[in-house]
Structure formats: C-alpha cells, structure tokens
N, C-alpha and C positions, 0 to 999 in steps of 0.2 A: 672616361665612361662616357655613354653616348647619354645624351637626355631620356632617352626611352629604359633606362637602364634605372634613372632616381627619380622616374617616373615613377617605375616599379616597388619601390623600395618603402614609400608613403604609404599608409593604409587608404583605403579606396572610401566614398562617403558610405558606404555600404558600414564595414568596420569604424569609422570614427564614432556615428553612428550610434552603435554599439558600447562604446567605451565608454559614452557618454549613457549610453543606460546604467549597464554596469556601473559604472560611478553614484547617478541617481540610486541606483538600488543600495546600494552600499550606505552611502552619506544615512537612508532609512534604516536599516536596519541595524544601524550604531545608532544610530539618535533613537529606537527604540531601547536597543538593549542600555541607552544610559540611562530613558523612564524607569523601564523596570527596574534596575539597579537603587535608582531613588526611591519609587515605592518599595522596594525590597528594606533599605534603608529606615526607614519611617516606619514601616510593620514591624521592626525589631525595637526599634525607640518605644513604639507603645507597648512591644511588648513587654519589655526591660522595665517598665514604668509600670505597667501593671501589676509585675509580678513582685517587683520591693513595696508594694504598699502593705503597709501594716495594717490587718484586719484589725478592728477592734471588738471584743466581747462583745464590752455594752452595749454594740449596738443592737448584736441575735438578741440580747436581752428586752432590750427596752421593745424593739420589735413585737419579743411573745406576750410581754405586758399588753399591748395596745391591742392586738385579736383577741386579749380576754384569757392566754394559753396559760396554764398553770406553769413555772418556775420548776424547775430539775427536785 
C-alpha cells in the first residue's frame, strides 16, 4: 500500500470532531438517564414509606375535638 492509501483510511479532522461530539452527547444522555433513575428510585422509596404508614384513628378524633365538632 502506498502512503496515500493509508492516509485515506484514517478519519478526517471533521470525522474525529464528530466522533468526539457524539461521545460527549452519549455521556450527557447517559448521565441524564442515571439521574432520572436515581430520582425515580427516591420517589418510589418515598411512596412506599408513605403507603406503609399506619394512620392512627385517634388523631382524627383529636382534631375533631379540637375543632369543636361532635364525634359520631
């Protein structure tokens, strides 16, 4: 092979720039995906915690009494 043929096989400066840009965009998108997954996990944990709480019926009675409303 001649040196001209070898030169044509290497990416051009524009192609190298586009590859770097694609790498940066890919890294940005992957970081957004990871951040979104972390936020989703936190939201699910909060929802599970909220649903697992037991509501005390005495709290409702106390609030009704405080407001001066008769209980049933």
